N, C-alpha and C positions, 0 to 999 in steps of 0.2 A: 505494500500500500505506501504510494505516495505522500511526501509531507502534508501538500493541503488536502488530501482525503482525510487523512490524520484529523487532522483539526477541523473539517466539514463533520466530520462522523462526531468527533467529542462536544462540539457544537451543539448537534443533532441530540446526543444524548441529555445535553443540558437543556434545551429547549423542550423535548419530552418530559424530562423529569421534573421540570418548573410547571408545567401545564398540568401533571398529575398531581403536583404537591398540593392538596385539597388545605392542608394546616401552615400554609404561610403565615407569617408575621403581617399582624392588619393593623394591631395596634401599637402607640408608642406615647410611652408615660410620658412623655413631654406635652403630648396633646393635654393628659387629663389632671395632671399633676398640678397646675395655679387651680383647680377648682377644690382643693384638699389643703390649701395651705391657708385659708383665712379661719380663724376659729371664731371668729363670729357668725351667725346666720342672720342675716338681715331679716329674711321672710319672717323670723321668730320674733325678732326684735319689734319688726312692724305689727304684728298681729299680738304679742304682748304687751303692747303699747295700747293699740287699741280696745282690748280685753280691759284695760284699766281704765279706760277712756268711758266705757259705756258704762260701766260697774260703777263709778261715782256717779254717773248721770242718772241711773237708775237709784243708787241711796239718795238722791236729793230728790226726785220722784217717783216713788214708788208704784204711783198710778199709771205709768206711760209703758204700759205692757210689750210695745213696739220695742224698746231697750233689751226686751228679752231675747230677739230674734237676733239684733246685733250682736249679743255677748254670745249668743250661741253661734255665730258665724265667725266669730273671732277664735272660740274654742275649736272650730272644725279645722279651720286653719291650721291652728296651732296642731292638732293631731297630724293632717296631712303632713305636716311639716318634722315634726318629731317622732310619729309614729305611738306619742303617749294616749294611753288606752283611757285615761282617766277624763283627758281632753274631751273626748267623744263623749262617754258618757255624760260628762257635765254639759256638755251641747243639747243631749239629749232632754234633760232634764228640765234646761229653760226652754225648750220647743214645746214640752209636753205641756209648762204653765202657761206658753202664750195660747197653746191650742182650748186649752180649758175655761181659758179667762175668754176666748172668742166662740166657745161652744164648737170648737170644731168644724166651723164653718167659714174658716177665711182659706182660700186656694193656698195663699203663698206659705202659710203657717203649715198648712197639709203638707204641700209637697217638699218644706226645708224638714220638717221629721220622716217624709219617707226619707228622704235624701240620707238622712242620718240613719235610718233603720237598713237604708242598702248597704251601707259600710259596714253594719253590724251582721251582715247575712239574715236580718231579720224581713226576708222577702216578702212573706204573707203577709205580715201586720204592714208594711210598707204600698201593697196591694191594696189594702183596707183603706187608707189613708187617701190614695188617689182616686179611688172609687167615690168618695166623698167630695173630692176636688172636682173629678168629671160632673157629678150632679150637681154642684153649684154651679159651675160653668164659665166662671169666671177666669179670664186666661187660659182658656180649654186647650189652646195649640199646645202650650208647655207641659200641662198634665200631660196628654197624649204622648208627647213623646217619651217621658217616662213611664207611662202604663206599655210601651212598647220596650223599653228595659228591663223593667220588671217581668212580663211575661215571657221575654226572651229567656231570664235568671231561672225563672220557676217551669221552663221547659213545657209553658203553655204556645208550641210555635203557632198554629192557628190563629191564633187570637193576636200573639206578636205580629204576621205578616199582614190581620188585618187593619192594626192600629199603624202598621209601615206604610200599607196604602193612605190611610187618611190622612199623613201627615206629608204624603207626597209633593214636592214644591222644586222646581226644576234650580239648581246652581243654589241652594239652601244647606249649609253649612251643617246644619243640624239633620237636616232628612241624609244628606250624604254620611255621616259617621254614622250614620246608625242602618243605613243602605250596606255601608262597607262590614258592619258587625255580621248584619244577616246573610253576606256572602261568604264571611268567613265559616258561619255557623251550618251554613248548606255546601262547606268544603269544596267553595271555590277561591281560591287564594288568590288568582291573579286579578278576580274582579273586585274582592277586598283592598287589594292595593289601589287599585284604578281609582275608585270611589275615595279612598284615603288621600291618593296624591291630587284629586280633587278638590278635597276639604282642604286639604295643604294651601294651594293656590287661591283658598277664600279669605283663609286663615292671615295670610302674609299679606295682602291687598291690604284687609281690615290693620294689619299690624298690632296686632292686641297680644302683648308679650305674653301670657297665661293662654289662650287659645293657640298659640305657634307652639308654646312649649308642650301641649297636651298631645297636638298632631304629630310632632316630632316623636314622641315616645312610642307612643302607636304606631306611626310607620316604620321605627325602628324594628319594633316588634315585629312585623310584618314580614318585613325584607330579612330577616333573620330565619323564620319558619320557610323563606324560600328560597334561603341558601345564599341571599345575597349580602354576605357578609361585611362587606365594603360600605354599602350603601346603610348600613343597620347601624355601624358603629359612626358613620358621618353625622346621623341624624341625633344619636345620643349626644355627642358633642353638640349639634344645634343646641339641644335642648339646653345642657350645662351652661353656654354661653348668653343665653336666655334666663337662666337660676341654679349659680353655681352650686346651690345645696339639694338641687333635684336629687332625692335619695334612689330614686326608681333608674333613671339615665346610667347613673355611676354602677349600679346592679348589673345593666344591661352590659355595660362593658365590663365589670367583673365576669359574666357569664362569657363573655367572646375571648377573653383572655384565658378560662378554663374549660370553655368547651370547644372552642375550635385553633387555640394556639398551644391547648395541653400546657400550661404555664400557672399550676396550682400555688404556688406561690405568691407569684404577683396578683392574682385573684383573691386570694387571703388578704394581703397586705390592702387591697382598695375595700374589701370589705370591712375591714377593721376600721380604714379611715373614715368609712359611711358610718358608723357604729360610734363615731366619737359626735355624733350628732342627733341621729336616727336609730331608732331599735323596733322591730319587730322580730315577733317569734320564731318566724319564716326563715330570719336570718341564720339564727343557729341550724338549721336544719341542711342548710346551701354551704355551711362551713363544715357540717359532719361532713357530707357527702363529698366535699372538695380532698376533705382528710383522709375519707376512703380512699379515695385514686390515688393520692399519693403515700398510702401506705402507713398512716399516722394515727394507730389505733388508739393513743391515748387523748390525741384533741377529738377524734370522732366522739369516743364517750364524754369526753367534758362539754361538748357541745350539742348532745340529746341530751346529756343532764338540765343543761341550761335550758332547752325547748319545753323540755318537762316541767319544770320550776319555773318557767313565763306562762305557758297555758295552763296551769293553777290558780291562775287569778281570774275569778268568775266573771269578772266583767268583761273578758273574751268571750264569755255564750258560747255559742257554735260557730266562730268565724275561723277555728281549727279542726272542724271535726275531719274535713278530707285529710288533713295530715297525720291527724291521732289513728285513724283507720289503717292509711298505707304504712304504719308504723308497726302497729300494734298487730295488724292481719297476719304477718309473717312469723312473729312470736308466738310460739305454741302456750307459752302461760298469760297471754293476755288475749284467748281469743274471745273470751266474756265482752273485754271491753271494745275489740274492734267492732262486733256484731253489734253492741248498743250504740255507737256512734254510728255504723252504716244506718241502721233502722232511721236514726235521728234525723240522718241528714237526708235518707230518703221521701220522710214525713215532712221535713220541712223544704225540700227541694225537689220533690221527684222527676227530676232530669235524667238524661241516658248515662251522665256520668257519675251521678249518684247511685244508680242501680249496678253501674258496672262497680261500684265500690262494695256494694253487697254482695255480687256474684265474686269478686275477689277476694271476697274475705270466708266464703262458702269453700271456694277452692281450696284456700291454701290450708283448709282441716279438712280437706279428702274429701268433701262433697261438691265432685267433681260434675256431677250431673243435674243436681241443683244452681250448680254456677253456671253450667252452659242452657238451661231453661231460662235463666233472667237475662241471660246475654239475648237472646234469640227474640224475648219477649219485647226486651225493654232499650236495648241498647243497638244490634246491628241494623245498621243503615241509616241510624239517627243522629252518630258523631262522627269525626274525624279525627279527633282527638289523639294523637301517637302513643299517651302512656293507656288509654284504653284499647287501640289495637293491640300494641304489649301485651295486655292482661287475655286478651280473645284469641291471641296468634297461641300464649300457653296451654290455655283452657283445651282450644283446638289437638295441640300436641297430646297431654293427657287424654283425650278420646280417640286420639289416633287418626285423626282428622288430618293426614299430612299433606294433602293438595291443599287445603286451605291455608294449612300455615306456610305452605311455600307463597304462595300471594300473597299475604299480609304481610312475610318479610320481605319483602322487594319494595314494600311500602315502608315501612319501616326503617328499612339501611339509607332512604331518604331522607329521615327525621334526626339522623342521630345526633346534629347540631342541638336541636330543641330537645331531646331527650338527655342530652349529656354523655362523656365519656365512659362512667359505670354502667350504663345501661347499656349502654351499644357495644359494649362484652356481653351482656347477656343477650343481645340479637344474636350474636353469630353462634351460641350455643343452643339456639331455638331448634 
């Protein structure tokens, strides 16, 4: 072989390797490090100052019940900024007072309390409030948008679709983001991205910071699911440019570092940085998963213990039932707990995902026929979530339905970024 052909062959190998290397470096710490430097949280400072202002106003004029809603709004912002569950519950108390004073007949207060209940995963209670607001008729379109959201969360898909048609309006931001959600539910990720991109254009034209931040993180999620990791990363950074304390965007970058780049130490460093200002129980689970990936059993157990201790707080209510089922289902000593949480979740939120949790619990305790029956009745063809598909594949395998397993395995192999490297190993062994 002549020197020139040797060079060309070597270059060809490099090109082929580069094209096939799906775990290429995308992130750069220099991009996101500036958002971890400040010890102050500007949004928290604003929310806290606003809270104190309205509390003093209410103290001077206790009969001014509209101040209750202002206080609740500040508490809600503190919750979204810090993850402090106490703030969310305090917001609920203020909104309950406002609704009691107005005899549950003011749509603005009804919808505000419904939003609070949605954050607490009290979807059925939220629905009852929204029905009252709908009957009242004031600001009806805003109520109908929330009714779509809640019915979708409750698995009332036909009703949700009806409300989506009711609020249909061309080039409307609120309609487009819901059409995007609906498309994602239907398993049409391309359409979900298309409509969210249209919503992004509207948000950027309006130039409202909070709206842009929201759409950037949602679009980043969709891009990640579609395997467009560069676009996902870029949009998380866009969100951080608007709000340097956006914990969700930082967590999204940590996931890219962990799941795509297989850099557990940097992912953990990012998560630790987030937790200096924002805390929620599920962060411990993500840290435990990353610790498992890197073989750090001590860290894994410590993080799981921290999670268990955190969710003992009764203020969390049913917010972490899903995580509890997934943790307890594979533990023979905790089967009763897993079944308890699974049944509660099905009662509260009878979606295909909730029934999957119940089926998964039965499967892990040897009741494969019951698990398959639940899947066939309530799950198959009704959701496209990768974790549900994985559970179904394992149930099919246990039943010897290998042709179906093979079909699902192809789908799962396209979702390894979303599922993470620990689960990716499981897929290989199906």
